[in-house]
C-alpha positions in Angstrom: 24.8 0.2 14.7 27.6 1.6 12.6 27.2 4.2 9.9 27.9 1.5 7.2 25.1 -0.7 8.7 22.7 2.2 8.6 23.4 2.9 4.9 23.0 -0.8 4.1 19.7 -1.1 6.0 18.1 2.1 4.5 17.0 0.4 1.2 15.3 -2.4 3.1 13.6 0.0 5.5 12.2 2.0 2.6 11.2 -1.1 0.7 9.3 -2.5 3.7 7.5 0.8 4.0 6.6 0.9 0.3 5.4 -2.7 0.3 2.9 -1.7 2.9 1.0 0.3 0.2 0.3 -2.8 -2.0 -3.1 -3.6 -0.2 -4.1 0.1 -0.7 -3.2 -0.1 -4.4 -5.2 -3.4 -4.7 -8.3 -1.7 -3.2 -7.9 1.4 -5.5 -7.4 -0.6 -8.7 -10.3 -3.0 -8.1 -12.6 -0.1 -7.3 -11.7 1.7 -10.6 -12.3 -1.6 -12.5 -15.5 -2.6 -10.7 -17.2 0.7 -9.8 -19.7 0.6 -12.8 -20.6 -3.0 -12.1 -21.1 -3.2 -8.3 -24.6 -2.9 -6.8 -25.5 -0.4 -4.1 -24.9 -2.9 -1.3 -22.2 -5.6 -0.7 -22.3 -8.7 1.3 -20.3 -7.8 4.5 -20.8 -10.6 7.1 -21.2 -14.4 7.1 -22.0 -16.5 10.1 -20.8 -19.6 8.2 -19.6 -20.4 4.7 -23.1 -20.1 3.1 -25.1 -17.0 2.3 -24.3 -13.6 4.0 -26.4 -12.4 7.0 -25.4 -8.7 6.9 -24.8 -6.1 4.2 -23.1 -2.8 3.8 -23.4 0.2 1.4 -20.8 0.0 -1.3 -19.5 3.4 -0.5 -19.1 2.6 3.2 -17.3 -0.6 2.4 -15.0 1.2 0.1 -14.3 3.9 2.7 -13.6 1.2 5.3 -11.2 -0.6 2.8 -9.3 2.6 2.2 -9.1 3.4 6.0 -7.9 -0.1 6.9 -5.2 -0.1 4.1 -4.2 3.5 3.8 -3.7 4.4 7.5 -1.5 1.4 8.4 0.5 2.0 5.2 1.1 5.6 6.1 2.1 4.7 9.7 4.6 2.1 8.5 6.2 4.4 6.0 6.4 7.3 8.5 8.0 5.0 11.1 10.9 4.2 8.8 13.0 7.0 10.3 13.3 5.0 13.5 14.5 1.9 11.8 18.2 2.4 12.1 17.8 3.3 15.8 15.2 0.7 16.9 15.2 -2.0 14.2 13.2 -4.5 16.3 10.5 -1.8 16.9 10.4 -0.9 13.3 9.9 -4.6 12.2 7.1 -4.9 14.7 5.3 -1.8 13.4 5.5 -2.7 9.7 4.5 -6.3 10.4 1.4 -5.4 12.5 0.5 -2.6 10.0 0.8 -5.2 7.2 -1.6 -7.5 9.1 -4.2 -4.8 9.4 -3.9 -3.5 5.8 -3.9 -7.1 4.4 -7.1 -7.8 6.3 -8.6 -4.6 5.1 -7.8 -5.4 1.5 -9.0 -9.0 1.9 -12.3 -7.9 3.3 -12.9 -5.5 0.5 -11.8 -7.9 -2.3 -13.9 -10.8 -0.9 -17.0 -8.7 -0.2 -16.9 -6.9 -3.6 -15.6 -9.8 -5.6 -18.2 -12.3 -4.4 -21.0 -9.9 -4.7 -20.0 -9.1 -8.2 -19.6 -12.8 -9.1 -22.9 -13.8 -7.6 -24.8 -10.9 -9.2 -26.3 -9.7 -6.0 -25.2 -9.3 -2.4 -27.9 -11.8 -1.1 -26.4 -14.7 -3.3 -22.7 -14.1 -2.4 -21.9 -17.4 -0.6 -18.5 -17.3 1.2 -17.5 -20.9 0.7 -13.8 -21.6 0.8 -13.0 -17.9 0.5 -13.1 -18.0 4.3 -9.5 -19.4 4.1 -8.4 -16.5 1.9 -9.9 -14.0 4.3 -8.0 -15.5 7.2 -4.8 -15.8 5.2 -5.0 -12.1 4.4 -3.5 -11.4 7.8 -0.3 -13.1 6.7 0.5 -10.2 4.4 2.2 -8.7 7.4 4.9 -11.2 7.1 6.0 -9.6 3.8 7.2 -6.2 5.1 8.3 -7.8 8.4 10.8 -10.0 6.6 11.9 -7.3 4.2 12.7 -4.9 7.1 16.3 -5.4 8.3 16.9 -7.7 11.2 17.7 -6.1 14.6 21.3 -6.3 15.7 21.7 -7.3 19.4 24.9 -6.3 21.2 25.7 -9.0 23.7 27.0 -8.2 27.2 27.9 -11.7 28.3 27.4 -12.6 31.9 30.7 -14.1 33.3 30.0 -14.6 37.0 29.7 -18.2 38.2 27.8 -19.2 41.4 30.3 -21.0 43.6 29.2 -24.6 44.1 30.7 -27.4 46.2 31.4 -30.7 44.5 28.3 -32.3 46.2 26.1 -29.2 45.7 23.5 -29.5 42.9 22.0 -25.9 43.0 18.6 -25.0 42.0 16.7 -21.7 41.4 13.1 -21.0 40.7 10.8 -17.9 40.2 7.2 -17.6 39.3 6.4 -14.8 36.9 3.0 -13.3 36.0 1.8 -10.9 33.4 -1.2 -8.8 34.7 -2.1 -7.9 31.1 -2.2 -11.5 30.0 -4.2 -12.5 33.1 -7.0 -10.0 32.1 -6.8 -10.8 28.4 -8.7 -14.1 28.7 -11.5 -12.3 30.6 -11.7 -9.7 27.8 -11.7 -12.5 25.1 -14.5 -14.3 26.9 -16.6 -11.1 27.2 -16.0 -10.4 23.4 -16.9 -14.0 22.6 -20.1 -13.7 24.5 -21.1 -10.4 22.8 -20.4 -11.8 19.3 -21.9 -15.3 19.7 -24.4 -15.5 22.5 -27.1 -13.5 20.5 -27.0 -16.0 17.6 -27.1 -19.0 19.9 -30.0 -17.6 21.9 -32.2 -16.7 18.9 -31.5 -20.1 17.3 -30.1 -18.6 14.1 -27.0 -20.6 14.3 -23.4 -19.6 14.8 -20.0 -20.0 13.4 -18.5 -22.9 15.3 -15.2 -22.4 13.7 -15.0 -18.8 15.0 -16.3 -19.7 18.4 -13.8 -22.6 18.8 -11.0 -20.2 17.6 -11.9 -17.7 20.3 -12.0 -20.3 23.0 -8.7 -21.8 21.9 -7.1 -18.3 22.2 -8.5 -18.0 25.7 -6.8 -21.3 26.7 -3.5 -20.4 25.0 -3.3 -17.0 26.7 -4.2 -18.6 30.0 -1.3 -21.1 29.6 1.4 -18.3 29.3 -0.1 -15.7 31.8 1.4 -17.4 34.8 4.6 -19.5 34.4 7.4 -20.9 36.6 11.1 -20.5 35.5 13.5 -23.0 36.9 17.3 -23.4 36.7 18.8 -26.7 37.9 20.7 -29.7 36.6 18.3 -30.1 33.7 19.0 -26.6 32.5 16.5 -23.7 32.0 12.9 -24.8 32.1 9.7 -22.8 31.8 6.4 -24.5 32.7 2.9 -23.2 32.8 1.5 -23.2 36.3 -1.9 -24.1 34.7 -1.8 -27.8 34.1 2.1 -27.9 34.5 2.5 -27.8 30.8 6.2 -27.4 29.7 6.7 -24.4 27.4 10.4 -24.3 27.0 13.6 -26.2 27.9 17.2 -25.4 27.2 19.6 -28.1 28.3 22.9 -27.1 29.9 25.0 -28.4 27.1 23.0 -26.3 24.6 24.0 -23.0 26.3 26.7 -21.0 24.7 26.3 -17.7 26.5 24.0 -15.9 29.0 23.3 -12.2 29.1 21.5 -10.3 31.9 19.8 -7.2 30.5 16.6 -5.1 30.4 14.0 -6.6 28.1 11.3 -4.6 26.3 8.2 -6.2 24.7 8.6 -3.9 21.6 12.0 -5.5 20.8 10.7 -9.0 21.1 7.3 -8.9 19.3 5.1 -8.1 22.2 3.9 -9.8 25.4 3.6 -13.6 25.9 5.4 -16.4 24.1 7.0 -14.9 21.0 8.5 -16.9 18.2 10.5 -15.2 15.5 13.2 -16.3 13.0 16.3 -17.1 15.0 14.9 -16.1 18.4 12.1 -16.6 20.8 11.0 -15.2 24.1 8.6 -15.4 27.1 7.9 -11.7 27.7 5.7 -10.7 30.7 6.6 -7.0 30.5 9.4 -4.5 30.4 12.1 -5.3 33.0 15.1 -7.4 33.9 15.6 -10.7 32.3 17.9 -13.3 30.6 19.0 -13.7 27.0 20.4 -17.2 26.3 22.4 -17.8 23.1 22.4 -21.5 22.3 25.1 -23.5 20.6 22.8 -23.5 17.5 23.2 -19.6 17.5 19.5 -19.1 18.5 18.4 -16.5 21.1 15.9 -17.1 23.9 14.8 -14.4 26.3 12.7 -14.4 29.4 11.7 -11.6 31.7 12.3 -12.7 35.4 13.2 -11.3 38.7 16.8 -11.8 40.0 18.2 -12.8 36.6 21.9 -12.4 37.9 21.5 -15.4 40.3 19.8 -17.5 37.5 22.6 -16.6 35.0 25.4 -17.4 37.5 23.9 -20.7 38.4 23.3 -21.6 34.8 26.9 -21.0 33.9 28.2 -22.9 36.9 26.1 -25.9 36.1 27.0 -25.6 32.4 30.7 -25.6 33.2 30.3 -28.6 35.4 28.7 -30.8 32.8 31.1 -29.7 30.1 34.1 -30.8 32.2 35.7 -34.0 31.0 
């Protein structure tokens, strides 16, 4: 990144860090306005959209709200110094910190606001405020999009695999993420800890929450073990669980191919990542491909022997582009 680009990006980096303090400010201002009206306890947990089934001391809820909004905000602002060196990492930090602080502010505002509105913690029905609580995570998108976009320098792969006129050529690799393989197990264990007690004692459970957790298990399972194939159809990525297609880039859609080292921190983490203008299947740090499409979109995938895959892709692409 040039010196001019660093100076241009600095205001956006600072702005992204400052925006991260908005949830903290919201918690502080509402506490100052409500402190004389709030009861000693607040509604703190709902198993469904009706009445609460757990409560928390107001002081404890306030402290938790400050911790969940203040700590991420401070981390995001402190990380601004790395922004000009590792812009993708900075965007990830401020985005994730914004998700946590947004959730912290949303939890405080809904618990305190509903308790105050109902007149007591016992009468504070959640209702459609559940949607607002879930949406509070989306606050992370605000600092994420304010932060400057990362600049990728492309070292285009130019080698072509020599193919005879009658040779089609095909290449395939299976890639696995050990972390993603264990994550469904951890999610299932967490689901059991949260929901089994309420099912066993017959007190009911949140079927929305249970369904969401199980859906996450299935989604993670689909991307933990995939097959990457290069042939006359282009680049294809298919989940080995159920042979579900995850990504396909046709040969005529390929503008350039790069072989490089990929880092999860620069592509939004592990798994199937979708971001503005780019997407990726990242199984961990290591060698991989970055494909630039004719629509000027980037797609990255970590895979062994990326040089052979890139050389075959270009050879097949050149063949279909010949008149």
